[in-house]
N, C-alpha and C positions, 0 to 999 in steps of 0.2 A: 641195912634197915632203911637208910635214906634212898637207896636205889629202888627198893620195893615200893616205897611211898611215891617216888617220882613216877614209877611205872604205873602205879594205881591211879595217880592223878591224870596221866596221859590216857589211860584206859577209860576213866570217867569222862574226860574231855571228848574222846572218840565216841563214847556212848551217847553223850549229849548231842553231838553233831548228827549221829544217826537218828536220834529221836527227833531233832529239829527237821531233818530231811524227810523223815517219815510223816511228820505232821504236815509239812509243806506238800508232799505228794498226796496225802489224804485230803487236804483242802482242795487241791487241783482236781482230784478225782471226784469229789463232791460237787464241785462247780460243773464239771463235765456232765455228770449224771443229772444235775438240775437242768442243764441245757437240753440234754437228750429227752428228759421227761417232758419239758415244755414242747419240744419238737413232736414227740409222740402224741401229746394232747392236741396239738394243731392238726396232726394227721387224722386222729380220730374224729375231730370236728369236721374236717374236710370229707371224710368218709361218710359221716352222718348226712352232710349236705348233699353228697352225690347220691346216697341212698334215697333221700327225700326227692331229689330231682328225678331219679329213675322211676319212683312210684308215680310221681306226677306225670311223667312222660308216658308211662304205660296207660294211665287213665285217659290221657289225651288220645293215644292211639286207639284205645277201645271206643272212645266217642267217635273218632273218625271212621273206624271200621263199621260201627253201628250206623253211622250216617251213610256210608257207601252202600250197605245192605239195604237201607231204606230207599236210597236213590235207585238201586237196581229194581226193587219191588215196584216203585212208582213207574219206572221206565217199562217194566213188563206189563203193568196194568194199562199204561198209555198205549203200548203196542196192541194189547187185546182190544182196546176201544177203537183204535184206528183200523184194526183188522175187521172188527164188527161193522164199523161204518162203511168200510170198503166192500164188505160182503153184501150189505144192504143195498149199496149203490149198484153193484154188479147184478144182484137179483132184480132190482127195479128196471135196469137197462135191459136185462135179458127177457123180462116179461113183455116189454113193449114191442 
């Protein structure tokens, strides 16, 4: 009977050790998860910032493209004016 009680006490002590170890592992796991959650939140914030920057960049590119198209139109009109002036000069010279 004493041997059974001693064995029971040892078993309870082992169980308590396992419970304490489990609690410690659970605490470490919770801390690791908390750190990973914070890291993921920072990643999401960074992705939001990148997305905003890309949208802004595309807007700037559209403006630049629109500006280039306008510049090309102006250059074409300037070419037409120069060609017209040159044609008038050539016709005036040819009539003389």
